[in-house]
C-alpha positions as CSV (number, residue, x, y, z in Angstrom):
1,X,84.1,128.2,-118.0
2,X,86.7,128.6,-120.6
3,X,89.4,131.4,-120.0
4,X,89.3,134.4,-122.3
5,X,92.8,135.2,-123.9
6,X,91.5,137.1,-126.6
7,X,90.0,140.9,-126.4
8,X,87.7,140.1,-129.1
9,X,84.0,138.5,-128.6
10,X,83.8,134.9,-127.9
11,X,82.7,132.5,-130.6
12,X,80.1,130.7,-128.6
13,X,78.1,131.4,-125.4
14,X,80.2,128.7,-123.7
15,X,83.0,131.4,-123.3
16,X,82.9,134.4,-121.0
17,X,83.2,137.6,-122.4
18,X,86.1,139.9,-122.1
19,X,85.4,142.9,-120.1
20,X,87.3,145.4,-122.3
21,X,85.0,148.4,-123.0
22,X,85.1,151.5,-120.8
23,X,83.0,154.4,-120.7
24,X,84.4,156.1,-123.8
25,X,83.9,153.1,-125.7
26,X,80.3,152.5,-124.8
27,X,79.6,156.4,-125.3
28,X,81.0,156.2,-128.8
29,X,79.0,153.2,-129.7
30,X,75.7,155.0,-128.5
31,X,76.4,158.2,-129.8
32,X,77.0,156.9,-133.1
33,X,73.7,154.9,-132.7
34,X,72.1,158.2,-131.8
35,X,72.8,159.7,-135.0
36,X,70.6,158.5,-138.1
37,X,69.6,159.6,-141.5
38,X,66.1,158.2,-140.4
39,X,66.2,160.8,-137.6
40,X,66.4,163.7,-139.8
41,X,62.9,162.7,-141.7
42,X,61.6,161.0,-138.5
43,X,61.7,164.8,-136.9
44,X,58.3,165.5,-138.2
45,X,56.7,162.9,-136.0
46,X,58.4,165.2,-133.2
47,X,57.3,168.5,-134.5
48,X,53.8,167.3,-135.4
49,X,53.0,164.1,-133.9
50,X,49.1,164.5,-134.2
51,X,49.2,165.9,-137.7
52,X,47.2,169.2,-137.1
53,X,49.1,170.7,-134.0
54,X,52.5,171.5,-134.6
55,X,54.8,172.2,-131.4
56,X,56.9,175.3,-131.4
57,X,60.7,174.9,-131.9
58,X,61.2,175.1,-128.1
59,X,58.7,172.6,-127.2
60,X,59.8,170.1,-129.6
61,X,63.6,170.5,-128.6
62,X,62.2,170.2,-125.1
63,X,60.4,167.0,-126.1
64,X,63.2,165.4,-127.6
65,X,65.6,166.1,-124.2
66,X,62.7,164.9,-122.1
67,X,61.9,161.9,-124.3
68,X,65.7,160.9,-124.8
69,X,66.6,161.0,-121.1
70,X,63.5,158.5,-120.2
71,X,64.0,156.3,-123.0
72,X,67.9,156.0,-122.5
73,X,67.4,155.5,-118.8
74,X,65.2,152.5,-119.7
75,X,67.8,151.0,-122.0
76,X,70.8,151.9,-119.8
77,X,68.9,149.8,-116.9
78,X,68.4,147.1,-119.3
79,X,72.2,146.9,-120.1
80,X,73.3,146.6,-116.5
81,X,72.4,143.0,-116.1
82,X,74.2,142.2,-119.3
83,X,77.5,143.7,-117.4
84,X,76.8,141.9,-114.2
85,X,76.1,138.4,-115.6
86,X,77.9,138.5,-119.0
87,X,74.9,137.1,-120.8
88,X,73.7,138.8,-124.1
89,X,69.9,140.3,-124.1
90,X,68.2,137.2,-125.2
91,X,70.1,135.0,-122.8
92,X,69.3,137.2,-120.0
93,X,65.7,136.2,-120.4
94,X,66.4,132.7,-119.5
95,X,66.6,134.0,-115.9
96,X,63.2,135.8,-116.6
97,X,60.9,133.5,-118.3
98,X,63.1,130.1,-118.4
99,X,65.3,128.6,-120.9
100,X,62.5,127.4,-123.1
101,X,60.2,130.5,-122.9
102,X,63.1,132.7,-123.6
103,X,63.0,131.2,-127.4
104,X,59.7,133.1,-127.9
105,X,61.2,136.7,-127.4
106,X,64.3,135.5,-129.0
107,X,62.5,134.6,-132.4
108,X,60.6,137.7,-132.1
109,X,63.7,139.9,-131.9
110,X,65.3,138.0,-134.7
111,X,62.5,139.0,-136.8
112,X,62.5,142.3,-135.6
113,X,66.3,143.0,-136.3
114,X,66.3,141.3,-139.5
115,X,63.7,143.8,-140.7
116,X,65.5,146.7,-139.1
117,X,68.9,145.5,-140.6
118,X,67.4,145.4,-144.1
119,X,65.7,148.9,-143.8
120,X,69.2,150.3,-142.6
121,X,70.7,148.8,-145.8
122,X,67.9,150.5,-147.6
123,X,68.5,153.9,-146.0
124,X,72.4,153.6,-146.9
125,X,71.6,152.9,-150.2
126,X,69.3,155.9,-150.8
127,X,71.8,158.1,-148.8
128,X,74.4,157.0,-151.4
129,X,72.6,157.6,-154.3
130,X,71.6,161.0,-153.2
131,X,75.3,161.9,-153.0
132,X,76.1,160.3,-156.3
133,X,73.2,162.4,-157.9
134,X,74.9,165.6,-157.0
135,X,77.8,164.5,-159.4
136,X,75.5,163.2,-162.0
137,X,76.7,159.6,-161.5
138,X,74.0,156.7,-161.4
139,X,74.9,153.5,-159.5
140,X,72.2,150.9,-159.3
141,X,70.6,150.8,-155.8
142,X,71.3,146.9,-155.3
143,X,75.0,147.7,-156.0
144,X,75.0,150.3,-153.0
145,X,72.9,147.5,-150.9
146,X,75.7,144.8,-151.6
147,X,78.5,147.3,-150.4
148,X,76.7,148.1,-147.5
149,X,75.9,144.5,-146.7
150,X,79.5,143.5,-147.0
151,X,80.8,146.2,-144.7
152,X,78.0,145.2,-142.3
153,X,79.0,141.7,-142.3
154,X,82.9,142.2,-141.8
155,X,82.0,144.4,-138.6
156,X,80.1,141.7,-137.1
157,X,83.0,139.3,-137.5
158,X,85.1,141.4,-134.9
159,X,82.3,143.2,-133.2
160,X,84.6,144.8,-130.5
161,X,87.0,145.7,-133.0
162,X,84.1,147.6,-134.6
163,X,83.4,149.3,-131.4
164,X,87.0,150.6,-131.2
165,X,86.9,151.9,-134.5
166,X,83.9,154.0,-133.7
167,X,85.6,155.5,-130.7
168,X,88.9,156.3,-132.3
169,X,88.0,157.3,-136.0
170,X,84.2,157.4,-136.7
171,X,83.0,159.4,-133.9
172,X,85.4,162.4,-134.6
173,X,84.1,162.5,-138.0
174,X,80.6,162.3,-137.2
175,X,81.1,165.3,-134.6
176,X,82.7,167.5,-137.3
177,X,79.6,166.5,-139.7
178,X,77.2,167.6,-137.2
179,X,78.6,170.8,-136.6
180,X,79.2,171.7,-140.0
181,X,75.5,170.9,-141.0
182,X,74.4,172.9,-137.8
183,X,76.1,175.8,-139.2
184,X,75.0,175.5,-142.7
185,X,71.4,175.0,-141.8
186,X,71.0,177.8,-139.1
187,X,72.9,180.2,-141.4
188,X,69.8,179.6,-144.0
189,X,67.5,181.1,-141.5
190,X,64.8,178.1,-141.5
191,X,61.4,179.5,-140.5
192,X,60.7,177.3,-137.3
193,X,57.2,178.8,-136.9
194,X,55.5,179.7,-133.6
195,X,53.6,176.5,-132.8
196,X,52.4,175.4,-129.3
197,X,53.0,173.0,-126.6
198,X,49.6,171.1,-127.1
199,X,51.0,168.1,-128.4
200,X,54.0,167.6,-126.1
201,X,53.0,164.4,-124.6
202,X,52.9,162.5,-127.7
203,X,56.2,164.1,-128.9
204,X,58.0,162.7,-126.0
205,X,56.3,159.4,-126.5
206,X,57.6,159.3,-130.0
207,X,61.1,160.1,-128.9
208,X,60.8,157.6,-126.2
209,X,59.9,155.0,-128.6
210,X,62.9,155.8,-130.7
211,X,65.2,155.2,-127.9
212,X,63.7,152.1,-126.4
213,X,63.9,150.4,-129.8
214,X,67.7,149.6,-128.8
215,X,66.3,147.7,-125.4
216,X,66.5,144.5,-127.0
217,X,70.1,144.5,-127.8
218,X,71.5,146.5,-125.3
219,X,73.0,143.5,-123.3
220,X,74.7,142.3,-126.4
221,X,77.3,144.9,-125.7
222,X,77.1,145.8,-122.4
223,X,78.1,142.5,-121.4
224,X,81.7,143.5,-122.3
225,X,81.8,146.7,-120.2
226,X,84.3,147.0,-117.8
227,X,81.7,148.3,-115.1
228,X,77.9,148.9,-114.9
229,X,78.6,152.5,-114.5
230,X,80.2,152.7,-117.8
231,X,77.5,150.8,-119.3
232,X,74.8,152.9,-118.1
233,X,76.6,156.2,-118.6
234,X,77.6,155.4,-122.1
235,X,73.9,154.8,-123.1
236,X,72.6,157.8,-121.3
237,X,75.4,160.1,-122.1
238,X,76.1,159.1,-125.6
239,X,72.8,158.4,-127.0
240,X,70.9,161.4,-125.5
241,X,73.4,163.8,-126.8
242,X,73.5,162.5,-130.2
243,X,69.7,161.8,-130.8
244,X,68.8,165.4,-129.5
245,X,71.5,167.0,-132.0
246,X,70.3,164.7,-134.8
247,X,66.5,165.6,-134.0
248,X,67.5,169.4,-133.9
249,X,69.1,169.2,-137.4
250,X,66.1,167.4,-138.8
251,X,63.6,170.1,-137.4
252,X,65.9,172.8,-139.2
253,X,66.3,170.7,-142.4
254,X,62.5,170.1,-142.6
255,X,61.7,173.8,-142.1
256,X,64.1,174.5,-145.0
257,X,61.7,172.1,-147.3
258,X,58.5,173.0,-146.1
259,X,58.4,169.8,-144.0
260,X,58.5,167.6,-147.1
261,X,60.3,164.5,-145.6
262,X,61.0,163.4,-149.2
263,X,63.3,166.4,-149.6
264,X,64.7,166.3,-146.1
265,X,68.1,165.5,-147.2
266,X,68.4,168.0,-150.1
267,X,69.7,170.9,-147.6
268,X,72.5,168.3,-146.5
269,X,73.8,167.2,-149.9
270,X,73.3,170.5,-151.5
271,X,75.7,172.4,-149.0
272,X,79.2,173.4,-150.4
273,X,80.9,170.4,-148.7
274,X,77.7,168.6,-148.0
275,X,78.7,165.5,-150.2
276,X,81.6,165.2,-148.0
277,X,80.0,165.5,-144.5
278,X,77.0,163.5,-145.6
279,X,79.1,160.8,-147.1
280,X,80.6,160.3,-143.5
281,X,77.0,160.3,-142.0
282,X,76.1,157.5,-144.7
283,X,79.1,155.4,-144.2
284,X,78.6,155.7,-140.3
285,X,74.9,154.4,-140.9
286,X,76.5,151.1,-141.2
287,X,76.9,150.9,-137.5
288,X,73.1,150.6,-137.4
289,X,73.0,147.7,-139.6
290,X,75.9,146.4,-137.6
291,X,74.3,146.2,-134.3
292,X,71.2,144.8,-135.8
293,X,72.7,142.0,-137.6
294,X,74.9,141.5,-134.5
295,X,71.8,141.2,-132.5
296,X,70.4,138.6,-134.5
297,X,73.4,136.4,-134.3
298,X,73.1,136.9,-130.3
299,X,69.5,135.9,-130.6
300,X,70.3,132.9,-132.5
301,X,72.7,131.9,-130.1
302,X,70.4,131.7,-127.4
303,X,68.8,128.9,-129.6
304,X,72.0,127.4,-130.6
305,X,74.7,128.5,-127.9
306,X,77.5,126.4,-129.5
307,X,77.3,127.5,-132.9
308,X,80.1,129.8,-134.1
309,X,78.9,133.4,-134.5
310,X,81.1,134.1,-137.4
311,X,79.1,131.4,-139.4
312,X,75.7,132.9,-138.1
313,X,76.8,136.4,-139.0
314,X,77.8,135.4,-142.4
315,X,74.6,133.8,-143.0
316,X,72.5,136.8,-141.7
317,X,74.4,139.2,-143.4
318,X,73.5,137.6,-146.8
319,X,70.0,137.2,-145.7
320,X,69.5,141.0,-144.5
321,X,71.1,141.9,-147.8
322,X,68.8,140.0,-150.0
323,X,66.1,141.4,-148.0
324,X,67.0,144.9,-148.4
325,X,67.3,144.4,-152.3
326,X,63.9,142.4,-152.9
327,X,61.7,143.5,-150.3
328,X,59.9,146.8,-150.1
329,X,60.7,149.0,-146.7
330,X,57.1,150.1,-146.7
331,X,55.8,146.6,-146.2
332,X,57.9,145.9,-143.2
333,X,57.5,149.1,-141.4
334,X,54.1,148.6,-139.7
335,X,54.8,145.1,-138.5
336,X,58.0,146.4,-137.0
337,X,55.8,148.7,-135.0
338,X,53.6,145.7,-133.4
339,X,56.9,143.7,-132.8
340,X,58.5,146.8,-131.2
341,X,55.5,147.2,-128.5
342,X,56.8,143.5,-127.5
343,X,59.9,144.6,-125.7
344,X,59.2,147.9,-123.7
345,X,57.0,145.7,-121.3
346,X,59.1,142.9,-121.5
347,X,62.1,144.8,-120.2
348,X,60.2,146.3,-117.4
349,X,59.3,143.1,-116.0
350,X,63.1,142.3,-116.4
351,X,64.3,145.6,-114.7
352,X,61.7,145.1,-111.9
353,X,62.6,141.2,-111.3
354,X,66.2,141.7,-111.2
355,X,66.7,145.1,-109.4
356,X,63.7,145.1,-107.0
357,X,62.8,141.4,-106.5
358,X,66.3,140.1,-105.7
359,X,66.9,138.6,-109.1
360,X,70.6,140.1,-109.4
361,X,71.7,137.9,-106.6
362,X,71.2,135.0,-108.7
363,X,70.3,135.1,-112.3
364,X,69.9,131.7,-113.9
365,X,70.9,131.7,-117.4
366,X,71.9,128.2,-117.8
367,X,70.3,125.8,-120.4
368,X,68.1,124.3,-117.8
369,X,66.7,127.3,-116.4
370,X,63.1,126.5,-115.0
371,X,60.2,128.1,-116.9
372,X,58.4,130.8,-114.9
373,X,55.1,131.4,-116.4
374,X,53.9,134.2,-114.0
375,X,56.3,136.6,-115.4
376,X,54.6,136.3,-119.0
377,X,51.3,137.6,-117.0
378,X,52.7,141.4,-116.8
379,X,54.5,141.3,-119.9
380,X,51.2,140.5,-121.6
381,X,49.5,143.0,-119.8
382,X,51.8,145.6,-120.6
383,X,51.6,144.7,-124.5
384,X,47.9,145.0,-124.3
385,X,48.4,148.5,-122.5
386,X,50.5,149.9,-125.3
387,X,47.9,149.3,-127.8
388,X,45.1,150.4,-125.6
389,X,47.0,153.9,-125.3
390,X,48.9,154.2,-128.5
391,X,48.4,155.0,-131.9
392,X,47.2,152.2,-134.3
393,X,48.9,151.2,-137.1
394,X,47.5,150.9,-140.6
395,X,47.0,147.4,-140.7
396,X,43.1,146.6,-140.9
397,X,42.7,143.4,-138.8
398,X,45.2,144.8,-136.0
399,X,43.4,148.1,-135.9
400,X,40.2,146.4,-135.6
401,X,41.1,144.1,-132.6
402,X,42.3,147.1,-130.7
403,X,39.4,149.4,-131.4
404,X,37.0,146.7,-130.5
405,X,38.8,146.4,-127.3
406,X,38.6,150.1,-126.4
407,X,35.0,150.1,-127.4
408,X,34.1,146.9,-125.2
409,X,35.5,148.9,-122.1
410,X,34.4,152.3,-123.3
411,X,37.8,153.9,-123.3
412,X,39.2,156.5,-125.6
413,X,42.6,157.4,-125.1
414,X,43.5,161.1,-124.6
415,X,46.3,162.8,-126.6
416,X,48.6,163.2,-123.6
417,X,48.5,159.5,-122.7
418,X,51.9,157.7,-123.3
419,X,51.8,154.4,-124.7
420,X,55.5,153.6,-123.8
421,X,55.4,155.0,-120.3
422,X,52.0,153.4,-119.7
423,X,53.0,150.1,-120.9
424,X,56.2,150.2,-118.9
425,X,54.4,151.2,-115.8
426,X,51.7,148.7,-116.2
427,X,54.0,145.8,-116.5
428,X,56.5,147.0,-113.7
429,X,53.7,147.3,-111.3
430,X,52.1,144.0,-111.9
431,X,55.4,142.3,-111.7
432,X,55.9,143.9,-108.2
433,X,52.6,142.8,-107.1
434,X,53.5,139.0,-108.4
435,X,56.7,139.3,-106.5
436,X,55.1,140.6,-103.2
437,X,52.6,137.6,-103.6
438,X,55.0,134.9,-103.8
439,X,58.1,136.3,-102.1
440,X,61.7,136.4,-103.1
441,X,63.2,133.1,-104.0
442,X,66.5,132.3,-104.5
443,X,67.8,131.1,-108.0
444,X,70.9,129.3,-109.1
445,X,73.7,131.4,-110.5
446,X,74.5,130.6,-114.3
447,X,77.9,129.8,-115.4
448,X,78.4,133.4,-116.8
449,X,77.3,134.9,-113.5
450,X,79.5,132.9,-111.2
451,X,82.4,133.5,-114.0
452,X,81.9,137.1,-113.6
453,X,81.4,137.4,-109.6
454,X,84.6,135.3,-109.2
455,X,86.5,137.8,-111.4
């Protein structure tokens, strides 16, 4: 494999990745990803996940901590194979499903990340408009989207440089902004209410879902880690702390506006220095769109391994920007929920096969990795479990399919049941059963894996 002389990400999958990111780099990346403007409004699903049984503040905060730890542990485990093999997330799936079968999840991830990338640009533009409105300035929505799209695309050209910028500069500003807003919101005395613990499990499930949404791209960045410990620790430590803090601020902000999600940003932008610190959070939101666009690029490279990632990044950056301008965010959100349910059971299969069934001794990510159809069985069963247990989206035909399935077996999910944990558990147990029935079998090391182990 070609020797790496640069500390930046290689241009094709034929080149080995540099091992330049330590614990602080990974921690800063994931801490910034844990803070999101969507997290403030999304806190309503944490406080009142069932719509009629709100949690107390202590219960909601506990659910945030428990859900974040479980979810980030899943993400952290999915990051380790990337460090050890040097392969990005979708290329890793060649070892699980085979080279050709890995194309299906790659396409699904491309669709998902395109949607999330466009949605993040929408959020950035909305946040920028909220700040400008405080000064009586009107700038067209599309202008903000284009500005955010340009920044996002520029970051993907030098992704490791972007991670270093986050660690050295952006993280400090985000920490100061979060501390400032915590003081401002608490000093206003939000009425958090009594509530109960009745909807604790659905709240935990929501937070797990927030965390594991990053599973499909974890290895895209962990492949550059100096060690597996740095990759795992950066995810669990950085993301958990940041997400819990973000959700706590969201709970307080919602309490100040009567749980009106359309006004959740008002307490932030109307604070004395709110425009400055909220502006930091809006600018920081580009790291969310950046990792989504970069993940699309890595997924495309699994299909086109020898195409320069910079060319792909430019094309995807333009496409995501156009989607954010012309496609309504509401039309995409329900579909993203369906696509997201694909990846929790998939990476449960990956974790079990890699760590427990001997896969780490020789994970074949070559172009000729043989198809492993048996591994699609636990994946599909886990996918079905998700929808048998979880809340169904407001999509008529999809809701009808799973309502009929539940009625056919006489099953009604209880409020305490977790779709994320249930899906992960079923996929993991079926994978173990398949592994026990066939026994461990050696698999040829990929070039990336050989290069890493020889290093």
